[in-house]
C-alpha positions as CSV (number, residue, x, y, z in Angstrom):
1,M,100.4,84.6,88.8
2,A,101.7,85.0,85.0
3,P,104.3,87.9,84.5
4,H,101.6,89.5,82.0
5,H,98.9,89.2,84.1
6,Y,98.5,92.8,85.2
7,L,98.6,94.3,81.3
8,Q,95.7,91.3,80.6
9,N,93.6,93.4,83.4
10,I,94.6,96.7,82.4
11,K,94.0,95.8,78.3
12,T,89.9,95.9,80.4
13,L,90.0,99.0,82.1
14,Q,88.4,102.3,80.1
15,H,91.1,104.1,80.3
16,P,92.7,106.3,77.2
17,I,96.2,104.7,77.3
18,A,94.7,100.9,77.7
19,R,92.3,101.7,74.5
20,F,95.1,103.7,72.6
21,H,97.9,101.5,72.7
22,E,96.2,98.2,73.2
23,S,97.7,96.9,69.9
24,N,101.2,98.3,70.6
25,M,102.3,99.3,73.8
26,V,100.5,96.2,76.0
27,E,101.7,94.1,73.5
28,Y,105.6,95.3,73.7
29,Q,105.5,95.5,77.4
30,Q,104.1,91.9,77.5
31,K,107.2,90.6,75.4
32,Q,109.7,92.5,77.4
33,L,108.0,91.2,80.8
34,E,108.3,87.6,79.2
35,M,112.1,88.7,78.6
36,M,112.5,89.6,82.5
37,S,110.6,86.7,83.6
38,H,113.8,84.5,82.0
39,L,116.2,86.6,84.2
40,F,115.0,84.5,87.5
41,D,116.5,81.3,85.4
42,Q,119.6,82.7,84.7
43,V,120.0,83.8,88.1
44,K,119.0,80.7,90.0
45,E,122.6,79.3,90.6
46,D,123.9,82.8,92.1
47,S,121.9,83.7,95.1
48,L,123.2,87.3,95.4
49,K,122.4,87.9,91.8
50,G,119.1,86.9,92.2
51,L,118.9,89.3,95.2
52,V,120.0,92.1,93.5
53,L,117.6,91.7,90.6
54,I,114.5,91.5,93.2
55,D,115.7,94.5,94.8
56,T,115.8,96.6,91.7
57,M,112.9,95.5,90.2
58,Q,111.1,96.8,93.8
59,R,113.5,100.0,93.7
60,F,111.8,100.1,90.1
61,G,108.6,99.9,91.3
62,I,107.4,97.2,88.7
63,D,107.8,94.1,91.2
64,H,104.1,93.9,91.1
65,Y,104.7,92.2,87.7
66,F,106.8,89.6,88.5
67,E,104.8,88.5,92.4
68,D,104.9,85.0,92.1
69,Q,108.5,84.6,90.1
70,I,109.9,87.3,93.4
71,H,108.0,85.2,96.2
72,E,109.2,82.0,95.2
73,S,113.0,83.0,94.6
74,L,113.0,84.7,98.2
75,K,110.8,81.3,99.6
76,Q,113.8,79.2,98.3
77,Q,117.0,82.3,99.4
78,F,115.1,81.8,103.0
79,Q,115.9,78.0,103.3
80,D,119.2,78.2,101.7
81,S,119.9,81.1,104.6
82,Q,119.1,78.4,107.4
83,T,122.5,76.8,106.9
84,L,124.5,79.6,105.5
85,V,127.6,80.3,107.6
86,Y,128.6,84.3,107.4
87,T,132.6,84.8,108.2
88,N,133.8,88.1,107.0
89,E,132.9,91.7,106.4
90,D,132.8,91.0,102.7
91,E,129.5,89.7,103.0
92,L,127.9,92.4,104.8
93,Y,126.3,93.5,101.6
94,A,125.0,90.3,100.6
95,V,123.8,89.4,104.7
96,S,121.9,92.9,104.6
97,L,120.1,92.6,101.5
98,R,118.9,89.2,101.8
99,F,117.8,89.8,105.4
100,R,115.7,93.1,104.2
101,L,114.3,91.6,101.1
102,L,113.1,88.4,102.9
103,R,111.5,90.1,106.0
104,Q,110.0,92.8,103.6
105,Q,108.5,89.6,101.9
106,G,107.2,88.2,105.7
107,F,110.0,85.7,105.9
108,H,111.0,86.1,109.9
109,V,114.7,85.9,109.8
110,P,116.3,85.9,113.0
111,A,118.4,89.3,113.5
112,D,121.0,87.4,115.1
113,V,122.5,86.7,111.2
114,F,124.3,90.1,112.0
115,N,126.3,88.7,115.3
116,S,128.9,87.8,112.7
117,F,130.2,91.3,112.0
118,K,130.5,91.9,115.5
119,G,133.7,91.8,117.6
120,E,134.6,90.3,120.9
121,N,133.3,93.8,122.2
122,M,130.2,92.5,120.7
123,K,129.9,96.0,119.1
124,F,130.2,96.3,114.9
125,K,134.1,96.2,113.7
126,D,135.6,99.4,112.9
127,E,136.4,97.9,109.7
128,L,133.3,97.3,108.4
129,S,133.1,101.5,108.0
130,E,135.2,101.3,104.6
131,N,132.4,99.4,103.1
132,I,130.2,101.8,101.9
133,R,127.9,99.8,100.5
134,G,127.5,97.2,103.0
135,L,127.0,100.0,105.5
136,M,124.2,101.5,103.1
137,A,122.2,98.0,102.7
138,L,122.9,97.3,106.6
139,H,121.3,100.8,107.4
140,E,118.2,99.6,105.1
141,A,117.8,96.2,106.9
142,S,117.6,97.9,110.3
143,H,114.5,99.5,109.4
144,L,113.0,96.1,109.4
145,S,113.3,95.6,113.1
146,I,110.4,94.3,115.4
147,E,110.8,95.1,119.1
148,D,113.7,93.8,121.5
149,E,116.1,93.7,118.7
150,D,118.7,95.8,119.9
151,I,121.1,94.4,117.6
152,L,119.3,96.3,114.4
153,D,119.0,99.5,116.7
154,E,122.9,99.4,117.2
155,A,123.0,98.8,113.5
156,S,121.3,102.0,112.2
157,I,122.9,104.0,115.3
158,F,126.3,102.8,113.8
159,T,125.7,102.7,110.0
160,T,124.4,106.6,110.3
161,H,127.5,107.4,112.1
162,F,130.1,106.4,109.8
163,L,127.9,107.4,106.6
164,T,127.5,110.6,107.8
165,E,131.3,110.7,108.5
166,K,132.1,109.6,104.9
167,L,129.9,112.0,102.9
168,S,132.3,114.7,102.1
169,H,135.1,111.8,101.4
170,L,132.2,111.2,98.2
171,D,131.5,112.6,94.8
172,D,128.5,113.8,93.9
173,R,126.7,110.7,92.8
174,H,127.6,108.2,95.4
175,S,126.9,111.3,98.3
176,L,123.4,111.5,97.0
177,M,123.1,107.5,96.9
178,V,124.3,107.3,100.9
179,Q,122.3,110.5,101.8
180,N,119.1,108.5,99.7
181,A,119.8,105.6,101.6
182,M,119.5,107.2,105.3
183,H,116.5,109.5,104.6
184,Y,114.7,107.7,102.4
185,P,115.2,104.0,103.2
186,C,113.3,101.6,100.8
187,H,111.1,100.2,103.5
188,K,109.9,103.3,104.3
189,S,109.7,104.9,101.3
190,L,107.1,105.0,98.3
191,A,108.7,103.5,94.8
192,R,105.6,105.2,92.9
193,F,107.5,108.5,93.8
194,T,111.0,107.6,93.6
195,T,111.4,105.6,91.0
196,M,112.3,108.2,88.1
197,N,114.4,109.9,90.4
198,Y,116.6,106.4,91.0
199,I,116.8,105.5,87.4
200,K,118.2,108.7,86.7
201,N,120.8,108.5,89.4
202,H,121.4,104.9,88.9
203,D,124.6,103.8,86.6
204,L,122.8,101.2,84.3
205,K,125.6,99.1,83.2
206,K,124.1,95.8,82.3
207,D,121.6,94.9,79.8
208,W,119.0,93.8,81.9
209,E,119.2,96.7,84.2
210,K,118.2,99.1,81.1
211,L,115.4,96.7,80.0
212,L,114.1,97.2,83.6
213,A,114.2,101.1,83.3
214,D,112.4,100.8,79.9
215,L,109.7,98.7,81.6
216,A,109.7,100.7,84.6
217,I,109.2,104.2,82.4
218,M,106.4,102.7,80.4
219,D,104.8,101.6,83.6
220,F,105.0,105.0,85.0
221,N,103.6,106.6,81.9
222,L,100.7,104.0,81.7
223,M,99.9,104.6,85.5
224,Q,100.0,108.5,84.8
225,Y,97.1,107.8,82.3
226,I,95.5,105.8,84.6
227,Y,95.6,108.1,87.6
228,H,94.6,111.5,84.9
229,E,91.2,109.6,84.5
230,E,90.8,108.4,88.3
231,I,91.8,112.1,89.5
232,L,89.0,113.8,86.7
233,Q,86.1,111.1,88.1
234,V,87.3,112.2,91.9
235,F,87.3,116.2,90.9
236,K,83.7,115.4,89.3
237,W,82.0,113.7,92.6
238,W,83.9,116.7,94.7
239,R,82.7,119.6,92.9
240,G,78.9,117.6,92.1
241,L,78.8,117.7,95.9
242,G,78.8,121.8,96.2
243,V,80.3,121.4,100.0
244,S,83.5,123.7,99.3
245,E,80.8,126.3,98.1
246,E,79.0,125.8,101.2
247,L,81.9,125.7,103.6
248,K,84.5,128.3,102.6
249,L,86.6,128.0,105.1
250,A,87.0,123.9,104.6
251,R,89.5,122.1,103.0
252,N,89.2,122.2,99.3
253,Q,92.0,119.8,98.1
254,P,90.5,116.7,96.3
255,L,94.0,116.2,94.5
256,K,95.7,116.1,97.9
257,W,93.5,113.4,99.2
258,Y,93.4,111.3,96.0
259,I,97.0,111.3,96.7
260,W,96.5,109.3,99.9
261,S,94.5,106.8,97.9
262,M,97.1,106.7,94.8
263,A,99.6,105.9,97.1
264,V,98.0,103.6,99.1
265,V,96.7,101.3,96.5
266,T,99.4,100.8,93.8
267,D,98.1,97.5,91.9
268,P,97.2,99.0,88.7
269,C,93.8,96.8,88.3
270,L,92.1,98.4,91.5
271,S,91.0,101.5,89.7
272,K,87.7,101.5,91.4
273,Q,88.9,101.1,94.8
274,R,91.1,104.1,94.6
275,I,88.2,106.1,93.3
276,E,85.6,104.8,96.1
277,I,88.1,105.2,99.2
278,T,89.0,108.9,98.2
279,K,85.5,109.9,99.4
280,P,85.8,108.9,103.0
281,I,89.1,109.9,103.1
282,S,88.1,113.6,101.7
283,L,85.2,113.4,104.3
284,V,87.2,112.7,107.0
285,Y,89.0,116.3,106.3
286,L,85.3,117.4,105.6
287,V,83.7,116.7,109.2
288,D,87.3,117.3,110.8
289,D,87.1,121.0,109.7
290,I,83.4,120.8,110.9
291,F,84.5,120.1,114.4
292,D,87.3,122.3,114.5
293,I,86.6,125.3,112.8
294,Y,82.3,125.5,112.3
295,G,80.7,123.9,114.8
296,T,79.1,124.9,118.2
297,L,79.2,122.4,120.9
298,D,75.7,121.8,121.1
299,E,75.6,120.9,117.2
300,L,78.6,119.0,117.4
301,I,76.5,116.6,120.1
302,L,73.6,116.4,117.3
303,F,75.8,115.7,114.5
304,T,77.1,113.0,116.2
305,E,74.1,111.4,117.9
306,V,72.8,111.5,114.1
307,I,75.7,109.0,113.1
308,N,75.8,107.0,116.1
309,R,72.1,106.2,115.7
310,W,72.4,106.4,112.0
311,E,69.1,108.2,111.5
312,F,69.7,110.8,109.0
313,S,65.8,112.1,109.3
314,A,66.6,114.0,113.1
315,T,68.6,116.7,111.7
316,D,65.8,119.6,111.9
317,K,67.9,121.7,114.8
318,L,71.3,121.5,112.8
319,P,72.3,123.8,110.1
320,S,72.5,123.7,106.5
321,Y,76.0,122.5,105.9
322,M,75.7,119.8,108.5
323,K,72.5,118.5,107.0
324,M,74.4,118.2,103.5
325,C,77.8,116.8,105.2
326,L,75.7,114.3,107.0
327,K,73.7,113.4,103.3
328,V,77.0,113.0,101.7
329,I,78.1,110.2,104.5
330,H,75.0,108.4,104.2
331,D,75.4,108.6,100.5
332,T,78.9,107.7,100.4
333,T,78.7,104.7,102.7
334,H,76.0,103.0,101.6
335,E,77.5,103.4,97.6
336,I,80.4,101.6,99.3
337,N,78.6,99.0,101.0
338,N,77.4,98.6,97.6
339,V,80.1,98.3,95.8
340,V,81.3,95.4,98.4
341,Y,78.1,93.4,97.8
342,Q,78.3,93.9,93.7
343,E,82.1,92.6,93.9
344,F,82.0,90.0,96.6
345,G,78.4,89.2,97.5
346,W,78.0,90.5,101.2
347,C,77.3,93.5,103.2
348,P,79.7,95.0,105.5
349,M,77.1,98.2,106.5
350,D,77.4,97.5,110.1
351,Y,81.1,97.7,110.4
352,L,81.2,101.2,108.0
353,K,78.5,102.6,110.3
354,E,80.6,102.0,113.6
355,A,83.7,103.5,112.4
356,W,82.1,106.1,111.2
357,A,80.7,106.6,114.6
358,N,83.8,105.9,116.4
359,L,85.3,108.6,114.4
360,C,82.7,111.3,115.2
361,N,82.8,110.6,119.2
362,A,86.7,110.9,119.2
363,F,85.9,114.6,117.3
364,L,83.7,114.9,120.3
365,T,85.7,114.1,122.7
366,E,88.2,116.5,121.6
367,A,85.7,119.2,121.1
368,K,84.7,119.0,124.7
369,W,88.6,118.9,126.0
370,F,88.7,122.3,124.3
371,A,85.3,123.9,125.0
372,S,86.0,123.0,128.8
373,G,89.6,124.4,128.6
374,D,90.9,120.9,130.1
375,S,94.2,119.3,129.1
376,P,93.9,115.4,128.8
377,K,96.9,113.6,129.8
378,A,99.1,112.6,127.2
379,E,98.5,109.1,127.0
380,E,94.2,109.7,127.3
381,Y,95.0,112.2,124.3
382,L,96.6,109.7,122.0
383,K,94.2,106.8,122.6
384,N,91.7,109.1,121.1
385,G,93.6,110.6,118.7
386,I,94.6,107.5,117.1
387,I,90.8,107.3,116.2
388,S,90.2,110.7,115.1
389,S,93.2,110.5,113.0
390,G,90.1,108.8,110.3
391,V,93.0,106.6,109.7
392,P,90.8,103.5,111.3
393,M,87.6,104.6,109.6
394,V,89.8,105.0,106.0
395,L,91.3,101.7,106.4
396,T,88.3,100.0,107.5
397,N,86.4,101.0,104.6
398,L,89.4,100.1,101.9
399,F,89.4,96.5,104.0
400,F,86.2,96.0,102.4
401,L,87.0,97.1,99.6
402,L,89.5,94.8,98.8
403,G,87.3,91.9,99.3
404,Y,88.4,90.8,103.2
405,G,86.9,90.5,106.1
406,E,83.6,88.5,105.8
407,S,84.2,85.7,108.1
408,T,86.6,87.9,110.3
409,G,85.6,91.2,110.7
410,T,88.0,93.9,111.2
411,T,89.5,91.7,114.3
412,D,92.4,90.6,112.6
413,I,93.4,94.3,111.3
414,E,92.9,96.5,114.3
415,G,96.8,96.2,115.4
416,I,98.2,97.4,112.1
417,I,95.7,99.9,111.6
418,S,96.3,101.4,115.2
419,S,100.0,101.6,114.6
420,V,99.8,103.5,111.2
421,A,97.0,105.6,112.9
422,A,99.4,106.3,115.9
423,I,102.3,107.4,113.4
424,L,99.7,110.1,111.4
425,R,98.7,111.1,114.9
426,L,102.2,111.9,116.2
427,L,103.8,113.3,112.9
428,D,100.6,115.4,112.6
429,D,101.0,116.7,116.0
430,L,104.6,117.6,115.6
431,G,103.4,120.2,112.6
432,T,100.5,121.6,113.9
433,A,101.4,125.1,114.1
434,K,101.8,125.2,110.5
435,D,98.7,123.0,109.2
436,E,98.0,124.4,106.3
437,E,97.3,128.0,108.2
438,Q,94.1,126.8,110.0
439,E,92.9,129.0,112.6
440,G,91.1,125.6,114.6
441,K,91.7,124.0,118.0
442,D,94.0,121.6,117.7
443,G,95.9,119.7,120.7
444,S,98.9,118.0,120.4
445,Y,100.2,115.0,122.2
446,M,103.7,116.3,122.6
447,E,102.7,119.7,124.2
448,Y,100.4,117.2,126.5
449,Y,103.5,115.1,127.5
450,I,106.1,118.0,128.0
451,K,103.7,119.3,130.5
452,E,103.9,116.1,132.7
453,Q,107.7,115.9,132.8
454,Q,109.9,117.9,134.7
455,D,112.4,120.0,132.8
456,W,111.9,118.7,129.7
457,S,112.6,121.1,126.2
458,L,111.1,121.3,122.6
459,G,113.6,119.1,121.7
460,D,113.2,116.7,124.3
461,G,109.3,116.3,123.2
462,R,110.1,116.1,119.6
463,Q,112.8,113.1,119.7
464,H,110.5,111.3,122.4
465,V,107.7,111.6,119.7
466,M,110.3,110.2,117.1
467,D,111.1,107.4,119.4
468,M,107.3,106.7,119.5
469,V,107.2,106.7,116.0
470,S,109.9,104.0,115.5
471,Q,108.4,102.3,118.3
472,Q,105.2,102.1,115.7
473,W,107.0,101.3,112.4
474,K,108.5,98.4,114.8
475,L,104.9,96.7,115.2
476,I,104.1,97.5,112.0
477,N,106.9,95.3,111.0
478,K,106.0,92.5,113.1
479,H,102.3,92.7,111.9
480,C,103.7,91.9,108.3
481,L,105.6,88.8,109.7
482,S,104.5,85.1,108.8
483,P,102.3,83.7,109.7
484,T,100.0,86.5,110.0
485,P,96.1,86.5,109.6
486,I,96.2,90.0,107.7
487,P,96.3,89.6,104.2
488,K,99.2,90.7,101.9
489,P,97.5,93.4,100.0
490,F,95.9,95.0,102.9
491,R,99.1,94.8,104.6
492,T,100.8,96.4,101.8
493,A,98.2,99.3,102.1
494,C,99.1,100.0,105.6
495,L,102.6,100.0,104.9
496,N,102.3,102.3,102.1
497,A,99.8,104.8,104.1
498,A,102.8,105.2,107.1
499,R,105.2,105.5,104.4
500,L,103.0,108.5,103.0
501,V,102.5,110.2,106.6
502,P,106.0,112.2,106.6
503,M,105.0,113.5,103.4
504,M,101.6,114.9,103.9
505,Y,102.9,116.4,107.2
506,T,106.3,118.0,106.8
507,Y,105.4,121.5,106.3
508,N,107.9,124.6,105.7
509,D,107.5,127.9,107.2
510,K,105.0,128.7,104.5
511,H,102.6,126.4,105.4
512,R,103.7,124.1,102.0
513,L,104.5,120.3,102.0
514,P,107.5,120.7,99.5
515,V,109.0,117.1,99.2
516,L,105.1,116.0,98.4
517,E,104.9,118.7,96.0
518,E,107.9,118.0,94.3
519,H,107.3,114.4,93.6
520,V,103.6,115.0,93.1
521,K,104.2,118.1,90.3
522,F,106.5,115.7,88.1
523,M,104.4,112.6,88.6
524,F,101.5,115.2,86.8
525,S,103.6,117.6,84.8
526,N,102.0,116.5,81.7
527,I,98.6,116.1,82.7
528,M,97.6,118.8,85.4
529,E,99.0,122.1,85.2
530,D,97.4,123.6,88.3
531,L,97.8,121.6,91.6
532,M,95.3,122.2,94.3
533,W,96.9,122.0,97.5
């Protein structure tokens, strides 16, 4: 892939900035990209400089311009790492950074590379506590752990303890850097949301850093215009449905639904996919509200039967709002099927129908639990809740929209999808009481699990849930390591979905999402004044 591959494609998009700046900004940006490509040649003989270059590109959110160069550079780093010997704590930063970048790229680097930083007691050496840069890098690396890697769990505890201890002794800028590393580790953060803050707080001393920062700012501005155009299309689609007028109590948050698409599908060229996947995302929220607030149990049973049979003529006994919703589901699903057919030449309709049936069956199971007053076992609730999260249905749609699955179906992706869905369900349940001021009937895995234990406090339950979230992240990390049958663009989409979940479900006392709102208002401040939350 040429370094300016994305710009060549963007020039063909029908966006205002692509048309207006085609003769100047895009040309200038292409020259910058070519200059940046030469940097890989300059750092070829210095492995650490190469790692720092790639890390900076990723943190600046411009690594998509250099995918081939980054992969080849890290491939060479992986081959070279097989023979490296680490002897002193000065190398902690380099070892940790290499480990993280290689694992993020899918290379299965063994975690025992960190054994050399342990003492005779098999604990991390205390003298490492003075190496702030190394501790931050090791902490970041620990988030790439998979199951049964105790050394990375130990690294997380070790670094958290000493970094927290050092905070009060650092100046404001370095204290902020340490806090960001602990609270927003690179692997679990979205560069699209953090790039500008990172540039603002990063000391750009070198010319190549300044060039990268300029490119990142231009890329940021370019994407703002692309997002603006996409948002307008999403709003037009949603308002044209008339659903918000029919269902006054249902959520009416098209911007929030689009944020899912924007964060999950980051390739600038996949505008159509972002717009299309926002539609089933919005319908998950809509159907959830119908099951949670509006429908009687008898109506919900009939609604689910229609979806399972995919026979939309048998709706006479349903209220008008349900008929309207069913029509939107039918039309949207066929639209996505047609997009896949036009783009890739085959129809995934059976898979799409099955995904919708599974979702509505899961919603109905929950409705029956609440109607009967029975409390399910925590494990039973979570198994069903993974499906009712909507994640499997949405990501199945996205898998096909990205052009995959014709020969394999969804078999290869079920595991990683399940882990993403579990993270959403678990974190969603932690904030159930504050969930958008809704008065619906929500269960909670934590509530059910605490009931099954002896003398567990709310704090014990919360810690258990967070431990489960960490375990699901380990499973996601494992799915992303080579060899894997999961295509990289889809792996990235799943990672991004898991990264966004905490921002989507961290409510404050005013039933708001302050972290997400802060990011989004900054990103769209020049194109949207009135955000709909």
